[in-house]
N, C-alpha and C positions, 0 to 999 in steps of 0.2 A: 858650415865647413864643407864646401864642395871640392876643395883641392884634392884630398885623398881619393875621391871617387873618379876624378878625371882620368887617371891612368887605366882604371878598370873599364871605363866607357870606351876609351881608345882601343883597348885590347879586345873588347867584345865586338867593336866595329870591324877590327881586323879579322877576327874569327868569322864573322858573317861574310866578309868579302872573300876569304879563302875558301869557305865551304861552297860558295856558289859555283865554283869550277868543277865540283864533283858531279858525276853523271846521275846518280840515283839518290832519291830522297833518304833512304836508309843510310847510305854512305855519308851524306851531309850531316844527318843527325848524329851518327856515331862520332864523326870527326869533331863536331862541335862539342859534344860531351867530353871527349878526351882532352881537348884543349882547355876547357873550363876546369876540368879536374886537375890538370897540370898547373894551371894558374893558382889554384887554391891549395895545392900540395896534397891532394887526395888520391887514393889509389883508384885506378881506372877499373870500373866494373866490366865484366866480360859480357 
């Protein structure tokens, strides 16, 4: 059953594309973690 995983793969690809525009590695990492947390409905760690 690959169908439920397809939207997640597309979302992760979108995150990867969005974070490339950020200037610093730490900013890219933080932004990526925040988006993944939002996708899973988890609280964002500080």
